[in-house]
N, C-alpha and C positions, 0 to 999 in steps of 0.2 A: 607477573605483572610487568616485568621489564620489557618484554617484547611488545605487549599491548600499549604501554605508554610511549614507546619509541614510535610506533605507528601513529598513535594519536597526535603526536606533536610535530609530525612532518608538515612542512608548509608554513602556514601562518599569514596568508595574504590579508590585507585590510578588507573590511566588510564590504566596501563599495568598489573594490577592484574586481574586474572580470576574471573568472577562473581561467587558468591556462587550459587550452584544448587537451582533451584526453586525460585530464587530471581528476581523479575521483574526488568528490567534494570532501570526504572525511580527511583526505590528506591536506586540505587547505585549512583545517580547523585548528585554532589555538586553544590550549587548555591551561587554565591557571593551576599552580601547584596546590594540591590538597593533601590531606592525610591519607595514608594507606593502611588498611587493616588486613591482617592475615589470620585465618582460622587457627585458633590456638591448639586444637587437638585433632589433627587429621586422622580420619578413621573413626571418630566419635561424632555421632549425630547431635544436633541441637538447634535452638531457635536463633534466627538471624538477628533479632532485636535484643538478645541477651548480651550485655556488655562483657560478661565473664567468659564468653566464647571467643573473644578476639584479643589479639595483641598487636602492637605497633610493629612496623617494619624492623625496628631496632631490637625487638624482643620484649620490650616493656609491655605491661598490661595496658589495655585500652581504657580510656576514661569515659567513653560514651559509645553506644552502638552505632552502626553505620547509618548514614543519611544520604541525601542526594549529592552532597559535597564530599563523599567518601569513596575511594577506590578500594575494592576488596579482592583478595586472593584466596581461593580454596585450593590448598596444596595437594599434590599427588599423594595417594595412599593405596596400599595393597588391599586394605579393607574398605568396603563401600560405606560412605557416610552421607547423611542428608542434612542440608542446611535449609531450613524452612522459614519463609517470611510470613508475616500476618498480613491482613488486609492493608493495602496502600503502603507497604514497606518500600523504601526507595534507596537506591544506590547509584553511584556514577559508573565508572568503569568496573567491569567484573571479569576476572580470569578464573575459569573453572578447569582444574586439571584432572587427570585420570583418577577414578575412584570417587570423586566428589559429585554430589547431585544437589543443585540449587533450584529452588522454586517457591511458588506460592501454594495456596491450598486447594484451589478449585479451577479458576478461570484465568485471571490476569492480575492477581494481587501484588506481585512483585514488579515494581516499576524500574526499568533501566533507563537512566538519564544520560549515559555515556556509551562507550563501546563495550561489546560483549564478545569474548572469545572463549570457546569451549574446546579443550584439547581432546584427542581420542581417548575414550574411556570415561570422559566426564559427561554429565547430563544437566539439562536445564529444562524446567517445565513451569507453565502457568505464569508467564511474564507478560508485560506490556511495554511499549516504547514511548517515552515522552521526552520533552526538552526542546531547547531553542538552538541546538548546535548540530552540525553534521556528524553523524556517527556511523558505525558499522556493526554488523553481527556476523560472526563466522564460527560455524560449528565444524571444526576441522575434521575432515574424513568421515563425517556422519553419513549413514546410509538410510535409504528409504526401505520400507518393508519388502522383503522378497521371500520366496519359498525356502531359499537357502538359509537366510539369517533368522527366520521364524519371528521377526519383529512385527508389531502391530501398533497402530495409533491407539492411544488410550483415552477413553471417555472417563470423566470423573467417577461415574458409577460402574465402570467396568470391573469384571472379576479377574482380568489379567494381572499377573504380578508385574510390578514396576520393572523387574529385570527384563520383561518382554517389551518394554516401551521402545517404540521407534527412536533410534538415536538422534534423528533429526527433528523430533517433535519438540516444539517450544511452548505450545499453549493449546488450550481448547478453544474458547472464543478469544480471538487475538485482536488487540486494539493498538493502533498507532496514532498518537495525538501530538504531533510536533507543532511548534509555533511557526507561523508564516510558511515559508518554503524550506525550512530546515529539513534535512534528509536523513534517512537511515538506509545504508546499502547492505544487502544480503549477499554474501558470498557462500559458495558451497551449497549444500542441501539444507532446506528448512521446511518443516511440515507443521500444519495446523489441523487438529482433528475436527474442527467445526468451521465457523465463519471467521472472516477477516474483516475488520472494520477500520478502514483507512479514513480516520475522522478529519485529519488535517496534516499537512506536510507532505513530504515526498518519500515514497517507498521505491528505492532503486533496487532492481534485481539484476545481478550479474552472474548469479548461480542458478539453482533450480528451486523454485518456491511453489509449494503445493498446499492445498487445503481440502478439508472435508474427508469423508471416507468412513466415519463411524455413524453419525446421525443420518446421513443421506439427505440433508437439507442445507448444508453449508454453502456459502457463497462468498465472493470477495466483493465488498461494497466500498465504493469510493465516494465520500461525502464532499460537502462544500469546502473547497480549498485543498482537497486531496489530489495528489498526482502519483500515478503508478508509472514509473519509468523503467522500461526494459532496456538494459544495456547490452553491449555486444556479447553474444553467446548466452545471454540470460534467457530463462524459460519459466513461465508461470502456467499452471494448469490445475484442474481439480483431480482428485484421486479417482473419482467415479464418474461415469457418464451421466447418470440420471440423478436428479434431485426429487425426493418424494413429496415435496411441498410445491411443485410447479414453480420454482424460482429459477432465475437465471444463474449460470455459473459466475458471471461477473456483472455487476450493476454499477453504472456511472451516473450519479445524480447531478443536479445543476451545479455548475462551477467545479465539477470533477473532471479529471483528465487522465487519459492513457496516452503515453508518448513512447515511441521507440527512439532511444537516444535523446539528446537535448541540443539546443542551439550551441551551448558551450562545450558539449561533449558528444558529437555525432557518432553514429554507429560506424564501426570499422569491420564488423561481420554481422551475420544475421542474428536477430532476436526472435523469440518464439512465444506466441500467445496461443495456448492450447485449450480447446473447448470440448465439452462432452459430445460423444457420438451417440445419438439417440433418435427415436422417432419423435418428430416435432409436430404433435397433433394440435397443440395450443401454444400461443406465444408464452414463453417463459419456461417451457419444459426443460430446456437446456440452452446454453449459448451465452450471448452478450446482449445487454440492454444499455443504451446510451440515451439519457433523457435530454430534453431541450435544455440548452445552457451548458451541456457537457461538450468536451472536445476530444478528438483523436488526431495525433500528428506523428509523422515520421521524419527524423532528422538523420541524414546519412552522409558519410564521406565518400561513398561509392554506390550509386543506385543499382549497379549490376551484381554486387556481392555482399552488400551490407543493407539488408532489407528487414522489414517486419514480416514474419511468416505467421499467418493465422491459419491454424489447422486443427486437427482432432487429436485427442490423447491416444486414439487408436493408431495414429500414424507412427508412434514411437515404438521401436522394438523393445521388448522387455519392460513395458510400462505396467506397473502393478497397483492395485488398490491399497487402501489403508490397512487392509487385512492381509496383504501380501499375495492377493490372487490376481492372476493375469487378467488384464482389462480388454485388450483388443488385438487385432491383427492388422499390420500395415497393408496387407493385401486386400483388406476389405475396402470397398468403395461406397461412396454415398449413392443412394438411389431413392428416387421419389422424395418423400418427406423425411427420410432417415439420413442423418448426417449432422453437421453443425449448423447453427442458425444464429442470426443476429437481428435485433430490432434497433435501428440507428436513427434516432430523432435529433441527435445533437449535431454540432458543427464538425462533421467527420470528413477528413481529407486523407484517404488511404493511398497517398502517393508512395511509390517505392514499396509495394506490398505484394506478397504472394498469398493467394487464397486457395485453400485446398480442402477437400472433404465437405464441401458446402452442399446442403440439401437443395432440392428443387424449390425455388422461391425463398430460399433460406435467408437472404439478406434483404430485410425490409427497410425501405427508405421512404421519406415523405414524397419525394419525386424520384422514382427509379432511374430517370435519365441523368440524375446528378452524378452518377458513376462515370459518365463520359468526361467529366472534368478532372477525374483522377489521372495522374501521370505515372507511367512505368508500373502498371499493375499486371500481374500474370496470374493465370488460373491453372492449378495443378491437375494431374491426370485422374485424381480420385474424386473430382466434383461430380455431381449428379447429372450434369448436362452441359450445354453450351453456356457461354457467358450470359446471354440474355435470359436464359431459363433460371438462372440462379438468383435473380432479383425480383422483388415484388413490392407492392405498396405497403407501407407501414401498417401493421395490424395491431400493435400495442398502443395504449394511451401514451402519447409522447411526453406528458408532463405530470404524471401522477404515480407511476409505478414505484413502490417501495417494497422491500423484502417483508412480507407479511408474517412470516414465521409461525403462524398458527391461527386458531380461531378464538383465543381468549385474550381479553384486554391485557392481561399481565404479559403476554408474549408480544403483542403489538407495542406495549410500552417500552420494550427494549430499545426500539429506534428513537423514541422520544427522549428516553433517559440518556442515550448516547449523545444526542444533539444538545440537550440541556447541560450535560456535564462538560461538553466541549466549550459551550458558551461561557460557563463559569470559569473554566480553565484559562481561556483567552483573556477574560476580563481581569484576572489576577496576574497574568503573565506579560501583558502588552501595554505599557504605559502610554504609547502614542495613540493606539486605537484609531488607526486610519479608517475612514469611512467614505463612501461614495454615494452621490445622489444624482438622478432620481432613484428611488427604491427599485431594485431589480428582482426582488423576491417577494412572493406572497405565500400565505399559508393556505393550504388546501386540506379539507377534512375528508379522509377516506373512511369507508365503512360506516356502520350505524350502531347506535346503542353501545353495548359493551365492547364492540369491535372497532370503535372509532379511533382513528389515529390522525394527528395533525402533522403534516409534512410540508416542508418548504419546496416550492416549485418556481420556475423561472417566469418572470413577467416578459411578455412579448411586446416589443414596441413596433408600431406599424409605420413609423416615419423616423427620419434622422433625429438624433438627440444631442444634447451637450451634457457632459458628465462633470460634476463638481467634486473635487477631493477635499477632505478636511482632516484635521488631526486634533487630538485633545491637548497636545503640547503647544502652547502659544509661541508664535514666531519660528516654529520648526520649518525647515526647508524640505521640499519633497521633489524627487525625480521619479519619472514614470516611463513605462514602455507599453507598446500596443502590439508587439510582434512575438510575444511569448518568451522573450529573454528577460533575465534578471536585471533590474535597474542597477546602473553603476554611476560613477561620477561623471561619465560622459553622456548619460541619458538626458533627455530634455528635462529642464527644470519646470515644475508645475507653477505657472503664474496666472493662469486663467482657465476657465472651463474648457474641456476637451471635446471637440465635435466628433461624433461617430455616425456613420451611415451604413454600417454592416456589423454583423455579429463579431464582437471583439472581446478579447481578454485584456483587462486593464491591470497592470502590475505597478505597484508604487512602493517607494521606500523613503522614510523620513529621517532627518538628522537635526540635532541641536547640540551645540557645545555645552558640555556639562551634563547632558542627558544620554547622549550616545546615538547609536543607530537603531532604527526600528527593524523588526522582522519585515519580510516582504509581504505586502498586502496584495491579494489577488481577488478579482471578481469578474464575472462574465456578463456582458450585456447582449441579449438576444434581440436582433433587429430584423424584422421582415417587412421591408417597405415596398414589396412588389405589388 
């Protein structure tokens, strides 16, 4: 835990101070001192919530099991041992050393509220990420499945022994639910055997982050307020090319964002977004979907060598599936409808981007000529044809697509349950509860009968509007931005309604003496006044 806490306590800038350029957010985070518990019997398995299994750092017996205000250490052991949490077990920082295996029971029962570091020979499985602070996850030296290491991603119903578990696997269905724009940065390799639900907050990838490969239907979903940030050298991608449920590899819903770099921490080298290489006979077979109200941006320090690269998983030498099988060949080129595909209805500005392995007509836009406004865009040699041939008119519904997951109500309900639980979580975690009007979200009902699902979609305004901000804390002051940057003490103070005449992301932060600072509130207004 010593190394983990040292990293966690670096920095400590005030909440409304702008972060130093190139400074990872987790290094700016302050952590209050809390108790630390150490597993009392390394090499012996047991329940995480059993107090008799823990001791204090001074060797005395623990007086209570871990909670979200507790840091835990699972010490090194020659004998393998399992520390198992029950549903909604919570800890703050966790250090997992060689021989120790920490996890929940099925999907994401163990909640990590702080930093997670797993040393070589340690394992963690079935976790989720929560909290209102900037944190990191690092599985030191963890590998993805290869023919040599004989590892596989593990489904909860699998017959594979846990010893064969992919060392980089952290969950089956994986949920990130941070407050405001609090972040979790993934370094090194991290793998998910099914879907990723970025419900709120910022997922920063500076290592290699992959998902799916067992069920064949997993995707990465970015919900209202979720931000996927690819940092320099970072890479995200699915393990397999195809999904058997005709879903996209990545879905960005209203007020969700994919960004390469950030205004505060621009790219210094390329970042990579990898999509499945497949035959795109229907929208959603593979690729990327961006709904109305979503955004894509690239922030770079050098447009010539620090770019967003959108390509195929087949472009990477030695790319393997979740079962350790070879996926593709970099010599393979897109042809006709085979390659990667995107349906982009959101506010997408792919400036400083490299596009490769794109299928014919694979990039669907509401107006294909919008691409002419993009700056510093290049097309790789493995695209299916000329630049013009790669674009087509949007074929997907721009404001209703949600990962449908199946034909039964119980499966559709996963999306509704995720959104409901996020709402309850924010209600309990955010006393300021900043809101904006006019209302920019409406509920749309998809499906019929037992397959009906209620989903939030963006309201489209056909003329300029003024936006009013409010907070539940009387006399609280607010500062806001309209350019994608985090509000600071130097941002405009909110004193009157804000006029908007184009699609804009509004970000706001509140403060009151005696209450403190609010998390950053973010919402997107879609304005089409043409």
